[in-house]
Each structure stands twice: as C-alpha cells, then as structure tokens.
GULUMTI-814279 format. One line per field, with one value per residue (C-alpha): x negated, y, z; residue number from 1; residue in one letter. Coordinates in steps of 0.001 Angstrom, whole numbers, plus 500000, padded with zeros to 6 digits. Each point is the difference from the previous one (the first is absolute). Layout:
N
c1 <- X;...
c2 <- Y;...
c3 <- Z;...
seq <- NUM;...
type <- a;...
***
This chain:
150
c1 <- 499633;497463;499219;503631;499822;496815;501287;503149;498017;498179;503113;501475;496704;500133;503667;499096;496902;502141;502835;497398;498593;503571;500768;496260;500979;503087;498881;497539;502320;502412;497022;499142;503005;501018;496549;500446;503358;499518;496825;502548;502104;497369;499091;503191;501293;501840;503678;499750;497464;502321;503041;497389;499359;502960;500611;497203;501480;503832;498434;498831;502007;502923;503147;503987;501368;503800;498984;498269;502156;503479;502827;500152;496246;501702;502120;496260;499377;498017;497693;499392;498781;496784;499194;499579;496827;499993;495690;500511;500314;496437;498301;497160;500691;497571;497975;499908;502570;500370;500354;502871;501774;499141;501635;502997;501029;499600;502647;501982;500244;500968;502885;501244;499998;501356;503118;500742;499698;502542;502065;499999;501097;502474;501845;499572;501718;502998;500193;499992;502900;501865;499298;501965;502500;500537;499945;502388;502587;499538;499977;503760;501284;498712;502135;503012;500088;499949;502658;501953;499112;501721
c2 <- 500126;502388;499865;500952;503225;501035;500443;501252;503109;500526;499804;502823;502487;499339;501095;503143;501036;499845;502302;502535;499738;501104;502255;501929;499905;501266;502595;501098;499929;502455;501811;499642;501099;502898;501732;499848;501278;502744;501354;501031;502108;501739;501308;500676;504541;501070;500324;503952;500359;498168;502298;503240;498922;500818;503779;501236;498660;500896;504083;499721;498279;502848;497653;501307;499783;500343;496550;497951;501245;499341;502479;497605;500963;502831;497816;498118;499058;501692;496148;500665;503719;498497;498802;503249;501853;503652;500049;497812;503088;501430;497261;500003;498043;497330;500721;496709;499756;495847;500262;502872;497592;496710;501808;501543;496629;498663;503039;498935;496552;501151;501887;497691;497508;502381;500944;496316;499751;502952;498400;496715;501780;501778;496837;498352;503147;499618;496335;500720;502569;497344;497333;502335;500915;496171;499258;502662;498870;496469;501555;501815;496713;498091;502501;499600;496326;500152;502522;497500;496981;501841
c3 <- 499957;500810;496142;498818;501882;497658;497413;500998;501678;496841;497948;502813;498935;496305;499861;502405;497817;496891;501549;500977;496416;498832;502542;499268;496384;500274;501873;497502;497043;501425;501214;496695;498178;502706;499092;496525;499598;502205;497806;496299;502932;500550;496562;499123;499905;502416;498738;501094;497055;497534;500562;500150;496099;498271;501877;498146;496506;500632;500756;496671;497933;498830;500640;498911;503380;498508;498370;502939;502455;500360;501741;503285;501177;501586;502226;500836;503871;501747;500702;496390;499895;501567;496590;498123;501394;498948;499983;496893;497973;501152;499336;497172;496800;498903;497551;498240;497787;500122;503948;498835;497406;502632;503316;497311;499019;503456;501288;497074;500996;503835;498831;498071;502962;502053;497572;499667;503614;500675;497320;502032;503040;498658;498536;503164;501798;497667;500399;503314;499644;498375;502798;502477;497910;498914;504175;500901;497867;500958;503967;498596;498750;502625;502401;497278;500301;504350;500000;497477;502752;502885
seq <- 1;2;3;4;5;6;7;8;9;10;11;12;13;14;15;16;17;18;19;20;21;22;23;24;25;26;27;28;29;30;31;32;33;34;35;36;37;38;39;40;41;42;43;44;45;46;47;48;49;50;51;52;53;54;55;56;57;58;59;60;61;62;63;64;65;66;67;68;69;70;71;72;73;74;75;76;77;78;79;80;81;82;83;84;85;86;87;88;89;90;91;92;93;94;95;96;97;98;99;100;101;102;103;104;105;106;107;108;109;110;111;112;113;114;115;116;117;118;119;120;121;122;123;124;125;126;127;128;129;130;131;132;133;134;135;136;137;138;139;140;141;142;143;144;145;146;147;148;149;150
type <- m;p;n;h;k;k;p;n;r;l;l;f;w;i;v;i;a;i;l;v;a;m;c;a;a;l;f;l;w;r;s;f;a;t;s;k;s;n;t;p;a;t;q;t;p;p;p;a;e;i;t;a;a;p;k;v;v;e;a;s;v;p;v;d;q;s;a;s;v;p;d;s;s;a;s;m;p;q;s;t;a;a;l;v;d;d;g;i;v;t;q;a;m;p;k;n;q;s;l;v;q;e;e;t;d;k;l;k;d;i;e;k;q;l;k;t;q;q;q;t;l;q;a;q;h;q;d;a;d;k;l;i;q;l;k;e;e;q;i;k;l;l;e;q;q;l;a;q;q;k
***
C-alpha cells in the first residue's frame, strides 16, 4: 500500500503545476491584450479638435441662409442654441483650398444628416400625435361601452 500513495501524490503535484501554468498564461494573455488595446486609444485626437475644424470653414464659405435653415429654426429650444457659436465669424480662413473644400464637404454631409434627423423626428412626432388621438378615441369608445353596460 505505501507504493500506491506515491503515484497519487506525484499525480496531484502534476495537476497543481498544470493549473498554475494555465493561470499564469491566462494572466499574461489578459495583461498583454489590455495593454495592446490601450495603445491605439492614446493616439486618437480628442473630439474637441475634430469639431473645431468645421467651425473655421463655416465662417469662410458663404451659405444662403434662406435655403439651408428652415422656418422652424426660430422656435429651437435653448439646448440647441449652444451648438451655434458666434466666434466662428471672426475666425481666420484656412489658406489651403483643398482643406476648405474638404471641410465644406464635411459640413454639407453634417447638414444633410441633420436635415434627415429633423425629418425623422418630425415624422415620429406626427406618429405620436396620431397615436394619442387614436388612444383618446379608444378611451371614449370604452367609456361608452361601460355606460351601456350599466
């Protein structure tokens, strides 16, 4: 019987060594993966720099205000007023024509996205109004049915 305990003890230590090696490998793999994913994040420019560039071009490119701004803009909430900066009028124009064109294209894309978003929101608002109207009619019908049952 003493010989029987020796292989069990050896097997026990082999299993423990394999588990420790697996834990160490997992720890190293995770630390390497997190350090690798953190590296590109430090190289990206902050969002403030990205939003600052279109403001320069907007001041340099004359835009027909009657065509690009809908009549409902006068009734904009106070929260969107922060999007408009009066300082963009006094900023200097970029010297490079290709930068001006690129920024103009970006602004046109942003304007198109905003118009699409506005149309979507208006459609949702109309749908909500229609839903409210239908629910009110449904409530009136239910009230009439209750009155007839009594």
